[in-house]
N, C-alpha and C positions, 0 to 999 in steps of 0.2 A: 438450545439452538433452534429447535423447531418453531418456537413462538416468536423468535426475533425476525424482524424484516430483513430480507436478503435481496441484494440487487446484483444481477448477473450481466456482465458485459460479454457478449458473444456475437461472432459473425456467422455462426453456423446453427446454433440452437434456435428452435422455433417455439417449443413448449418446455415448461419447467414443471417437474413433478414435486419438488421439495416445497413443503408448506411455507406460506408467506414469502415466496420468491417472486421477484419482478424482473422481467427482462428489460434491460436498458435499450433505448432506441439507437438510431444511427449516430448520434453525437453523445457518447457516454460522458465525456468531460463536462458538457453543459448540464447534463442531467445530474451528475454527481455534485456539481457546483450548486445546483438548485436544492438537492437533498441536504447537502451540508448546511446551507443557509437556513433551511426550514426546520431541520431536525433538532438542533440544539443539544444533540447528544453525540457520543463518540461513533464514528463510522470507521470500520476496519476493512482494509483491502488485503485479501489473501491471494497469492498466486501471481497472476499476470504482470511480469516485469514491463511489458510493453504499455499496458494501461497505467501502471505506476509512473513510468517515465512521462507520460502525457500529463498526469496529475501534478507531478513535480514541476513540469514546465509551466503549468497554469497556476502555480503557487497554491495548490489545494491540499498539500500535505503539511500538517502541523507537527506530527510526531512520527519518528521512525523507530521501530523495534527490530534491530538487526541481530540475527543469531550467528555467532561465530562457532563453527564446528571444528573439532580437532582433526582435520582432514586436509591434506594438501592435494590440490588438483593442478594440472598443467594448463587447462584452458576451460572456457565455458562462456556463457552469456555474461555481459557486464551490465549491472544495474544502472550505473552511472556512465553511460556510453560516451564515446567521443562526440563532440559537437554539442553536448548539453551544457547549459549554463551552470557553472559551479555554484553550490549552495554551502553556506557556512552552517554547521550544526554545533550544538552544545550537548556534551554528554551529561545526562541527568541521572542515570542509574545504570548499574551493572550488577547482574545476578548470575552466579555460576550454578550450573545444575550438577547433579551427581555424576553424569556421564562426561562432564568436561565442557559442555556447551556453555558459552557465555551469551547471556541475553542482555544486549546493550540498548538502552533507550536514549534517543537523541531528540532534541527539540530544535526548531529553527533558531538560529542565533540572531539577536537583535542587531548584530554588526553587519548584517546583509550578506 
């Protein structure tokens, strides 16, 4: 992980101490779009549901890896919040873990 390039979207951080880390500027969607077009390799987003929502809206997500945990909650943040354009996905893989977590991989559906 230390050798890999990392891009951080933050409104509060000014400096990054992790090796090969780059702080994205004021328009992270535009910068990620540029990185995606130029890199030719896989880019992974971990964390921020808010950033992910923006990337989804700008059609920058090709693959989703959603983890389903054996835990029921009554409320929480929604990844696909009200007002977002629905996206059709195609399940391409499911892998269970020993703890019961399901790792589901989805790709954008050609159906739109």
